[in-house]
Residue frames as a rotation matrix with the C-alpha (Angstrom) as fourth column:
MET 1
0.585 0.811 -0.002 0.00
0.811 -0.585 -0.002 0.00
-0.003 0.000 -1.000 0.00
ASN 2
-0.522 -0.743 0.420 1.38
0.752 -0.633 -0.186 3.38
0.404 0.219 0.888 -1.01
VAL 3
0.546 0.675 -0.495 0.27
0.833 -0.500 0.237 5.98
-0.088 -0.542 -0.836 1.52
GLN 4
-0.106 -0.556 0.824 1.19
0.530 -0.733 -0.427 9.57
0.841 0.392 0.373 0.77
THR 5
-0.214 -0.040 -0.976 2.06
0.921 -0.342 -0.188 11.84
-0.327 -0.939 0.110 3.64
PRO 6
0.807 0.523 0.274 0.43
0.582 -0.782 -0.222 15.27
0.099 0.339 -0.936 3.32
ILE 7
0.092 -0.828 0.554 2.96
0.469 -0.454 -0.757 18.01
0.878 0.330 0.347 2.64
TRP 8
0.359 0.089 0.929 2.05
-0.575 -0.763 0.295 19.74
0.735 -0.640 -0.223 5.90
ALA 9
0.994 0.047 0.100 3.21
-0.108 0.627 0.771 16.68
-0.027 -0.777 0.629 7.84
SER 10
0.440 -0.897 -0.052 6.82
0.479 0.283 -0.831 16.96
0.760 0.340 0.554 6.72
GLU 11
0.398 -0.356 -0.846 9.36
0.901 -0.023 0.434 17.78
-0.173 -0.934 0.311 9.37
CYS 12
0.823 -0.260 0.505 10.71
-0.117 -0.948 -0.297 21.23
0.556 0.185 -0.811 10.12
SER 13
-0.072 -0.880 -0.469 14.16
0.706 0.287 -0.648 21.72
0.705 -0.378 0.600 11.47
PRO 14
0.753 0.401 -0.521 13.91
0.658 -0.453 0.602 23.33
0.005 -0.796 -0.605 14.90
VAL 15
0.262 -0.626 0.734 15.70
0.053 -0.750 -0.659 26.61
0.963 0.212 -0.164 15.44
PRO 16
-0.398 -0.446 -0.802 17.81
0.807 0.245 -0.537 26.82
0.436 -0.861 0.262 18.59
ARG 17
0.726 0.688 0.004 16.10
0.564 -0.598 0.570 29.00
0.394 -0.411 -0.822 21.21
THR 18
-0.381 -0.788 0.484 17.82
0.206 -0.583 -0.786 32.05
0.901 -0.200 0.384 22.62
ALA 19
-0.963 0.059 0.262 16.84
-0.265 -0.381 -0.886 33.99
0.047 -0.923 0.383 25.74
GLY 20
-0.183 0.962 0.200 13.57
-0.934 -0.108 -0.339 32.71
-0.305 -0.249 0.919 27.11
SER 21
-0.511 -0.058 -0.857 14.13
-0.589 0.750 0.301 29.14
0.625 0.659 -0.418 25.99
ASP 22
-0.982 0.176 0.065 12.30
0.058 0.614 -0.787 27.92
-0.178 -0.769 -0.613 29.10
VAL 23
-0.328 0.907 -0.263 9.01
-0.876 -0.396 -0.276 28.87
-0.355 0.140 0.924 27.44
ALA 24
-0.327 0.295 0.898 6.85
0.077 0.955 -0.285 25.80
-0.942 -0.025 -0.335 27.03
ARG 25
-0.977 -0.067 0.201 6.13
0.195 0.088 0.977 24.83
-0.083 0.994 -0.073 23.44
GLU 26
-0.210 0.976 0.061 2.38
0.974 0.204 0.103 24.88
0.088 0.081 -0.993 24.17
VAL 27
0.191 0.225 -0.955 2.62
0.460 -0.880 -0.116 28.54
-0.867 -0.417 -0.272 25.23
ILE 28
-0.721 -0.516 -0.463 4.32
-0.199 -0.486 0.851 29.37
-0.664 0.706 0.248 21.93
VAL 29
-0.831 0.471 0.296 1.71
0.520 0.471 0.712 27.44
0.196 0.746 -0.637 19.95
GLU 30
0.062 0.902 -0.427 -1.10
0.952 -0.182 -0.247 29.15
-0.301 -0.391 -0.870 21.90
ALA 31
-0.099 -0.161 -0.982 0.34
0.065 -0.986 0.155 32.61
-0.993 -0.049 0.108 21.17
LEU 32
-0.957 -0.267 -0.115 0.61
-0.107 -0.045 0.993 31.75
-0.270 0.963 0.015 17.47
GLU 33
-0.532 0.831 0.163 -2.98
0.820 0.459 0.341 30.53
0.209 0.315 -0.926 17.43
ARG 34
0.205 0.608 -0.767 -4.22
0.759 -0.593 -0.268 33.65
-0.618 -0.527 -0.584 19.25
SER 35
-0.579 -0.539 -0.612 -2.34
0.065 -0.778 0.625 35.86
-0.813 0.322 0.485 16.79
GLY 36
0.538 0.815 -0.217 -4.66
-0.261 -0.084 -0.962 34.85
-0.802 0.574 0.167 13.97
LEU 37
-0.081 -0.673 -0.735 -1.68
-0.959 -0.148 0.241 34.00
-0.271 0.725 -0.633 11.78
THR 38
-0.927 -0.350 0.136 -2.47
-0.324 0.929 0.179 30.31
-0.189 0.121 -0.975 11.94
GLN 39
0.005 0.996 0.088 -6.16
-0.623 0.072 -0.779 30.33
-0.782 -0.052 0.621 11.08
GLN 40
0.831 0.493 -0.257 -7.08
-0.517 0.516 -0.683 27.34
-0.204 0.701 0.684 8.93
LEU 41
-0.115 -0.894 -0.432 -3.66
-0.815 0.334 -0.474 25.75
0.568 0.297 -0.767 9.37
HIS 42
0.601 0.229 -0.766 -3.26
0.095 0.930 0.354 22.17
0.794 -0.286 0.537 10.58
ARG 43
0.972 -0.204 0.115 -1.83
-0.136 -0.090 0.987 21.60
-0.191 -0.975 -0.115 14.06
ARG 44
0.425 -0.864 0.269 1.42
0.798 0.498 0.338 20.21
-0.427 0.071 0.902 12.58
GLN 45
0.178 -0.313 0.933 1.83
0.691 -0.636 -0.345 23.38
0.701 0.706 0.103 10.50
VAL 46
0.814 0.148 0.562 1.39
-0.250 -0.784 0.568 25.52
0.524 -0.603 -0.601 13.62
GLU 47
0.838 -0.539 0.078 4.00
0.180 0.408 0.895 23.41
-0.514 -0.737 0.439 15.41
CYS 48
0.231 -0.745 0.626 6.32
0.971 0.141 -0.192 23.82
0.054 0.652 0.756 12.45
LEU 49
0.410 -0.002 0.912 5.86
0.216 -0.971 -0.099 27.58
0.886 0.237 -0.398 12.65
ALA 50
0.981 -0.038 0.188 6.64
-0.192 -0.217 0.957 27.40
0.005 -0.975 -0.220 16.38
ASP 51
0.533 -0.835 0.135 10.00
0.741 0.538 0.401 25.88
-0.408 -0.113 0.906 15.45
LEU 52
0.140 -0.466 0.874 10.88
0.823 -0.436 -0.364 28.99
0.550 0.770 0.323 13.43
VAL 53
0.797 0.291 0.529 10.41
0.057 -0.908 0.414 31.64
0.601 -0.300 -0.741 16.10
VAL 54
-0.457 -0.874 -0.165 13.04
0.474 -0.083 -0.877 33.27
0.752 -0.479 0.452 18.25
ILE 55
0.610 0.658 -0.442 12.08
0.706 -0.198 0.680 34.23
0.359 -0.727 -0.585 21.78
ARG 56
-0.451 -0.707 0.545 13.21
0.304 -0.696 -0.651 37.58
0.839 -0.128 0.528 23.21
ASP 57
0.222 0.405 -0.887 12.87
0.974 -0.144 0.178 38.83
-0.056 -0.903 -0.426 26.73
LEU 58
-0.095 -0.185 0.978 12.45
0.388 -0.912 -0.135 42.61
0.917 0.367 0.159 26.90
ASP 59
-0.484 -0.139 -0.864 13.25
0.871 -0.171 -0.461 44.64
-0.084 -0.975 0.204 30.00
VAL 60
0.592 0.731 -0.341 11.30
0.727 -0.666 -0.168 47.73
-0.349 -0.148 -0.925 31.03
GLY 61
-0.193 -0.620 -0.761 12.39
0.099 -0.784 0.613 50.82
-0.976 0.044 0.212 29.10
THR 62
0.733 0.355 -0.580 12.74
-0.478 -0.337 -0.811 52.09
-0.483 0.872 -0.077 25.57
VAL 63
-0.101 -0.715 0.692 14.42
0.298 0.642 0.706 49.90
-0.949 0.277 0.148 23.01
SER 64
0.126 0.093 -0.988 15.33
-0.810 -0.566 -0.157 50.92
-0.573 0.819 0.004 19.48
ASP 65
0.856 0.181 -0.484 15.77
-0.487 0.596 -0.639 48.84
0.173 0.783 0.598 16.37
ALA 66
-0.062 -0.994 -0.092 19.34
-0.876 0.099 -0.473 48.18
0.479 0.051 -0.877 17.42
MET 67
-0.319 0.002 0.948 18.13
-0.728 0.639 -0.247 45.48
-0.606 -0.769 -0.202 19.83
LEU 68
0.473 0.647 0.598 16.33
-0.080 0.707 -0.702 43.73
-0.877 0.285 0.386 16.99
GLU 69
0.669 -0.199 -0.716 18.83
-0.734 -0.330 -0.594 44.32
-0.118 0.923 -0.367 14.16
ASP 70
-0.472 -0.763 0.442 20.45
-0.578 0.646 0.498 40.95
-0.665 -0.021 -0.746 14.36
GLU 71
-0.992 0.068 0.105 19.02
0.122 0.706 0.698 37.91
-0.027 0.705 -0.708 12.62
THR 72
-0.284 0.956 -0.077 15.50
0.911 0.244 -0.333 39.06
-0.299 -0.165 -0.940 13.53
GLN 73
-0.877 -0.104 -0.468 15.55
0.034 -0.987 0.156 42.50
-0.479 0.121 0.870 11.87
ASP 74
-0.668 0.681 -0.300 12.67
-0.570 -0.209 0.795 41.54
0.479 0.702 0.528 9.61
GLY 75
-0.896 0.240 -0.374 10.95
0.389 0.832 -0.395 39.71
0.217 -0.500 -0.839 12.44
LEU 76
-0.024 0.967 0.255 7.25
-0.153 -0.256 0.955 39.79
0.988 -0.016 0.154 12.98
MET 77
-0.898 -0.318 0.303 6.63
-0.310 -0.029 -0.950 40.37
0.311 -0.948 -0.073 16.69
ILE 78
0.134 0.918 -0.373 4.04
-0.018 0.379 0.925 38.33
0.991 -0.118 0.067 18.59
LEU 79
-0.241 -0.191 0.952 3.51
-0.862 -0.408 -0.300 39.07
0.446 -0.893 -0.066 22.27
LEU 80
-0.422 0.082 -0.903 3.70
0.354 0.932 -0.080 36.17
0.835 -0.353 -0.422 24.70
ASP 81
0.477 0.546 -0.689 3.23
0.869 -0.178 0.461 38.28
0.130 -0.819 -0.560 27.81
GLY 82
-0.547 -0.667 -0.506 3.87
0.751 -0.658 0.055 41.81
-0.370 -0.350 0.861 28.95
ASP 83
0.676 0.671 -0.305 3.09
0.506 -0.723 -0.470 45.29
-0.536 0.164 -0.829 27.67
VAL 84
-0.474 -0.870 0.136 4.90
0.636 -0.231 0.736 46.76
-0.609 0.436 0.663 24.65
GLU 85
0.680 0.567 -0.465 4.19
0.056 -0.673 -0.738 49.92
-0.731 0.476 -0.489 22.67
ILE 86
-0.210 -0.700 0.682 5.61
0.852 0.211 0.479 50.06
-0.479 0.682 0.552 19.18
GLU 87
0.626 0.289 -0.725 6.13
-0.098 -0.893 -0.440 53.41
-0.774 0.346 -0.530 17.51
ALA 88
-0.109 -0.630 0.769 7.34
0.785 0.420 0.456 53.21
-0.610 0.653 0.448 13.94
MET 89
0.169 0.055 -0.984 8.22
-0.509 -0.850 -0.135 55.70
-0.844 0.524 -0.116 11.25
ILE 90
-0.088 -0.084 0.993 7.51
0.618 0.777 0.121 54.03
-0.781 0.624 -0.016 7.91
GLU 91
-0.379 -0.147 0.914 8.49
0.895 -0.308 0.322 56.02
0.234 0.940 0.248 4.84
GLY 92
-0.891 -0.097 0.443 7.84
0.041 -0.990 -0.134 59.25
0.452 -0.101 0.886 6.79
GLU 93
0.102 0.970 0.222 4.48
-0.478 -0.148 0.866 58.19
0.873 -0.195 0.448 8.25
SER 94
-0.751 -0.371 0.547 4.11
-0.642 0.215 -0.736 57.40
0.155 -0.903 -0.400 11.93
LEU 95
0.174 0.739 -0.650 2.32
-0.263 0.671 0.693 54.36
0.949 0.050 0.312 13.27
SER 96
-0.595 -0.321 0.737 1.68
-0.782 0.019 -0.623 53.29
0.186 -0.947 -0.263 16.84
LEU 97
0.196 0.613 -0.766 0.58
-0.189 0.790 0.584 49.92
0.962 0.030 0.270 18.19
HIS 98
-0.209 -0.195 0.958 0.08
-0.973 -0.059 -0.224 48.77
0.100 -0.979 -0.177 21.75
LEU 99
-0.113 0.084 -0.990 0.59
-0.207 0.973 0.106 45.06
0.972 0.217 -0.093 22.41
THR 100
-0.317 0.055 0.947 -1.01
-0.934 -0.193 -0.301 43.93
0.166 -0.980 0.113 25.68
GLU 101
0.572 0.629 0.526 -2.59
-0.680 0.722 -0.125 40.52
-0.459 -0.287 0.841 25.06
CYS 102
-0.344 -0.644 0.684 -0.95
-0.118 0.752 0.649 37.21
-0.932 0.142 -0.334 24.29
GLY 103
-0.064 0.253 0.965 -0.94
0.861 0.502 -0.075 36.86
-0.504 0.827 -0.250 20.51
ASP 104
0.793 0.280 -0.541 -0.98
0.039 -0.910 -0.414 40.60
-0.608 0.307 -0.732 19.71
VAL 105
0.313 -0.631 0.710 1.05
0.929 0.358 -0.091 41.14
-0.196 0.689 0.698 16.53
GLY 106
0.744 -0.159 -0.649 3.42
-0.148 -0.986 0.072 43.99
-0.651 0.042 -0.758 15.68
ARG 107
-0.243 -0.915 -0.322 6.16
-0.438 -0.193 0.878 44.88
-0.865 0.355 -0.354 13.19
THR 108
0.433 0.498 0.751 4.07
0.438 0.612 -0.658 43.74
-0.788 0.614 0.047 10.21
ALA 109
0.950 -0.111 -0.291 5.61
-0.296 -0.616 -0.730 46.40
-0.098 0.780 -0.618 7.97
SER 110
0.021 -0.994 0.103 9.15
-0.913 0.023 0.408 45.26
-0.408 -0.103 -0.907 8.85
PHE 111
-0.196 -0.012 0.981 8.14
-0.008 1.000 0.010 41.69
-0.981 -0.006 -0.196 8.11
ALA 112
0.617 0.573 0.539 6.45
0.525 0.211 -0.825 42.49
-0.586 0.792 -0.171 4.82
GLY 113
0.989 -0.127 -0.077 8.61
-0.147 -0.761 -0.632 45.35
0.022 0.636 -0.771 3.59
GLY 114
0.569 -0.822 -0.034 11.99
0.791 0.535 0.297 44.34
-0.226 -0.196 0.954 4.90
SER 115
-0.333 -0.854 -0.400 14.83
0.614 -0.519 0.595 46.36
-0.715 -0.048 0.697 3.44
SER 116
-0.459 0.179 0.870 12.67
0.812 -0.314 0.493 47.87
0.361 0.933 -0.001 0.67
LEU 117
0.632 0.681 0.369 11.05
0.405 -0.696 0.592 50.28
0.660 -0.225 -0.717 3.14
GLN 118
-0.556 -0.725 0.408 12.66
-0.014 -0.482 -0.876 52.86
0.831 -0.492 0.258 5.35
ILE 119
0.600 0.769 -0.222 11.45
0.128 0.182 0.975 51.82
0.790 -0.613 0.010 8.79
ARG 120
-0.669 -0.687 0.284 12.64
-0.210 -0.192 -0.959 53.04
0.713 -0.701 -0.015 12.19
THR 121
0.383 0.825 -0.415 11.07
0.172 0.377 0.910 51.49
0.907 -0.420 0.003 15.25
HIS 122
-0.689 -0.463 0.558 11.12
-0.513 -0.231 -0.826 52.27
0.512 -0.856 -0.079 18.95
LEU 123
0.029 0.650 -0.759 9.67
0.409 0.685 0.603 49.91
0.912 -0.328 -0.246 21.50
THR 124
-0.379 -0.064 0.923 8.51
-0.777 -0.521 -0.355 51.14
0.503 -0.851 0.148 24.87
VAL 125
-0.325 0.190 -0.927 8.35
0.327 0.942 0.079 48.21
0.887 -0.278 -0.368 27.22
ARG 126
0.149 0.526 0.837 5.93
-0.599 -0.626 0.500 49.09
0.787 -0.576 0.222 30.04
ARG 127
0.503 -0.101 0.858 6.56
-0.735 0.472 0.486 45.91
-0.454 -0.876 0.163 32.03
GLU 128
-0.570 -0.782 0.250 8.90
-0.536 0.585 0.608 42.97
-0.622 0.213 -0.754 31.51
SER 129
0.534 0.775 -0.338 7.76
-0.721 0.209 -0.661 41.28
-0.442 0.597 0.670 28.35
ARG 130
-0.470 -0.578 0.667 8.45
-0.020 0.763 0.647 38.21
-0.883 0.290 -0.370 26.31
VAL 131
0.385 0.560 -0.734 7.92
-0.737 -0.292 -0.610 38.20
-0.555 0.776 0.300 22.54
LEU 132
0.231 -0.264 0.936 8.19
0.559 0.824 0.095 35.78
-0.796 0.502 0.338 19.65
LEU 133
0.046 -0.251 -0.967 10.01
-0.691 -0.707 0.151 37.02
-0.721 0.661 -0.206 16.57
LEU 134
0.450 0.153 0.880 9.26
0.474 0.794 -0.381 35.26
-0.757 0.588 0.285 13.28
GLN 135
-0.368 -0.701 -0.611 11.90
-0.279 -0.544 0.791 36.13
-0.887 0.462 0.005 10.72
ARG 136
0.559 0.630 -0.538 10.57
-0.649 -0.071 -0.757 36.43
-0.516 0.773 0.369 7.17
SER 137
-0.050 -0.662 -0.748 13.59
-0.949 0.265 -0.171 34.72
0.312 0.701 -0.641 5.65
ARG 138
-0.844 -0.191 0.501 13.09
-0.397 0.851 -0.344 31.67
-0.360 -0.489 -0.794 7.89
LEU 139
0.097 0.960 0.262 9.50
-0.192 0.277 -0.942 31.41
-0.977 0.041 0.211 6.75
GLU 140
0.495 0.062 -0.866 10.55
-0.840 -0.219 -0.496 31.82
-0.221 0.974 -0.056 3.11
ARG 141
-0.612 -0.790 -0.042 12.87
-0.783 0.598 0.170 28.81
-0.109 0.137 -0.984 3.44
LEU 142
-0.520 0.498 0.694 9.74
0.018 0.818 -0.574 26.67
-0.854 -0.287 -0.435 3.66
LEU 143
0.025 0.580 -0.814 8.45
-0.839 -0.430 -0.332 27.76
-0.543 0.692 0.476 0.24
ASP 144
-0.412 -0.260 -0.873 9.75
-0.794 0.573 0.204 24.63
0.447 0.778 -0.442 -1.47
THR 145
-0.922 -0.058 -0.382 8.80
0.086 0.933 -0.349 22.11
0.377 -0.354 -0.856 1.22
GLN 146
-0.434 0.794 -0.426 5.68
0.835 0.176 -0.522 23.65
-0.339 -0.582 -0.739 2.79
PRO 147
-0.890 0.051 0.452 4.13
0.232 -0.805 0.546 26.20
0.392 0.591 0.705 0.43
ALA 148
0.090 0.995 -0.033 0.67
0.477 -0.014 0.879 25.81
0.874 -0.095 -0.476 2.03
LEU 149
0.242 -0.099 -0.965 2.09
0.957 -0.137 0.254 26.87
-0.157 -0.986 0.062 5.39
VAL 150
-0.772 -0.591 -0.233 3.81
0.530 -0.801 0.277 29.94
-0.350 0.090 0.932 3.94
TYR 151
-0.667 0.597 0.445 0.73
0.208 -0.424 0.881 30.87
0.715 0.681 0.159 1.92
GLY 152
0.266 0.832 -0.488 -1.53
0.742 0.147 0.654 30.45
0.616 -0.536 -0.578 4.96
VAL 153
-0.068 -0.373 -0.925 0.62
0.892 -0.438 0.111 32.66
-0.447 -0.818 0.362 7.19
LEU 154
-0.937 -0.350 0.004 0.91
0.308 -0.820 0.482 35.37
-0.166 0.453 0.876 4.55
ARG 155
-0.371 0.892 0.259 -2.84
0.366 -0.116 0.923 35.25
0.853 0.437 -0.283 3.81
ASN 156
0.418 0.543 -0.728 -3.62
0.865 0.008 0.502 35.61
0.279 -0.839 -0.466 7.50
LEU 157
-0.449 -0.637 -0.626 -1.10
0.740 -0.658 0.139 38.46
-0.501 -0.401 0.767 7.81
VAL 158
-0.881 0.210 0.425 -2.86
0.195 -0.656 0.729 40.33
0.432 0.725 0.537 5.00
LEU 159
0.113 0.984 -0.137 -6.18
0.521 0.059 0.851 39.81
0.846 -0.167 -0.506 6.78
HIS 160
0.142 -0.160 -0.977 -4.63
0.973 -0.160 0.168 41.07
-0.184 -0.974 0.133 10.03
VAL 161
-0.826 -0.515 -0.229 -3.27
0.450 -0.847 0.284 44.25
-0.340 0.132 0.931 8.40
HIS 162
-0.596 0.698 0.397 -6.61
0.230 -0.325 0.917 44.80
0.769 0.638 0.033 6.62
GLY 163
0.305 0.717 -0.627 -8.35
0.823 0.133 0.553 44.57
0.479 -0.684 -0.549 9.99
ILE 164
-0.287 -0.500 -0.817 -6.03
0.811 -0.581 0.071 47.21
-0.511 -0.642 0.572 11.44
ALA 165
-0.978 -0.097 0.185 -6.73
0.192 -0.766 0.614 49.55
0.082 0.636 0.767 8.51
ARG 166
-0.236 0.969 0.069 -10.48
0.426 0.039 0.904 48.96
0.874 0.243 -0.422 8.78
ARG 167
0.332 0.314 -0.889 -10.50
0.942 -0.066 0.329 49.73
0.045 -0.947 -0.318 12.53
SER 168
-0.605 -0.628 -0.489 -8.30
0.625 -0.755 0.198 52.78
-0.494 -0.186 0.849 12.01
HIS 169
-0.825 0.366 0.431 -10.67
0.192 -0.535 0.823 54.13
0.531 0.762 0.371 9.35
ALA 170
0.176 0.948 -0.264 -13.68
0.616 0.103 0.781 53.58
0.768 -0.300 -0.566 11.61
ASP 171
0.085 -0.224 -0.971 -11.90
0.945 -0.291 0.150 55.27
-0.316 -0.930 0.186 14.54
GLY 172
-0.891 -0.454 0.004 -11.04
0.421 -0.823 0.381 58.25
-0.169 0.341 0.925 12.32
LYS 173
-0.441 0.814 0.378 -14.68
0.245 -0.296 0.923 58.65
0.863 0.500 -0.069 11.32
GLN 174
0.415 0.597 -0.686 -15.80
0.816 0.088 0.571 58.49
0.401 -0.797 -0.451 14.93
LEU 175
-0.309 -0.616 -0.725 -13.19
0.825 -0.553 0.119 61.08
-0.474 -0.561 0.678 15.93
ARG 176
-0.923 0.012 0.385 -14.30
0.245 -0.753 0.611 63.42
0.297 0.658 0.692 13.15
HIS 177
0.028 1.000 0.015 -17.88
0.441 -0.025 0.897 63.06
0.897 -0.019 -0.441 14.32
TYR 178
0.325 0.047 -0.945 -16.86
0.945 -0.050 0.322 63.83
-0.032 -0.998 -0.061 17.89
VAL 179
-0.561 -0.677 -0.476 -14.72
0.647 -0.717 0.258 66.86
-0.516 -0.164 0.841 16.99
TYR 180
-0.995 0.071 -0.068 -16.73
-0.098 -0.735 0.671 68.35
-0.002 0.675 0.738 14.15
GLY 181
-0.341 0.930 0.140 -20.20
-0.350 0.012 -0.937 66.99
-0.873 -0.368 0.321 14.81
ALA 182
-0.346 0.169 -0.923 -20.25
-0.927 0.088 0.363 65.43
0.143 0.982 0.126 11.34
PRO 183
0.783 0.622 0.020 -22.03
-0.621 0.779 0.085 62.14
0.037 -0.079 0.996 10.79
ALA 184
0.075 -0.786 0.614 -19.77
-0.614 0.449 0.649 59.30
-0.785 -0.426 -0.449 11.96
TYR 185
-0.571 -0.233 0.787 -20.74
0.342 0.804 0.486 56.99
-0.746 0.547 -0.379 9.13
SER 186
0.321 0.677 -0.662 -21.70
-0.418 -0.526 -0.741 58.46
-0.850 0.514 0.114 5.83
């Protein structure tokens, strides 16, 4: 009998953990699932993605890109626990995100745009935090062996960014209504 193994069941090579390596694998998987990046992915695919992340512990204070400009410069940030504000200047436009819940996602522009965009980021860590960093180039290495995984993560990332834009647009309309008395939704 010739049984084919689904492509998503193939093995991933684990990446050695750095600081924070005492984090249980289930906590990492849970954060990935809460992030929304793994919607409609099989459990084995989520576990494979968990093998790709680097864990960083962040101390209270302000941290610039310099802390993240090693192998994780293009890393997507997913909060495990803590409180992190991200202020970014992307091609001259400012953006601010506040990560407070396990699975909150930041640095999407760095992940998607990489070196093609001029991005400067400052992190304000309000309390000791632990984050997952998913490097784009590590994910891209799976294109040949696990294209469905890569496609799924990128599709979910687009949906995530679209949700941010949609909420931002709605908030802007509500603010205009509050300030100017104009109809909030027209």
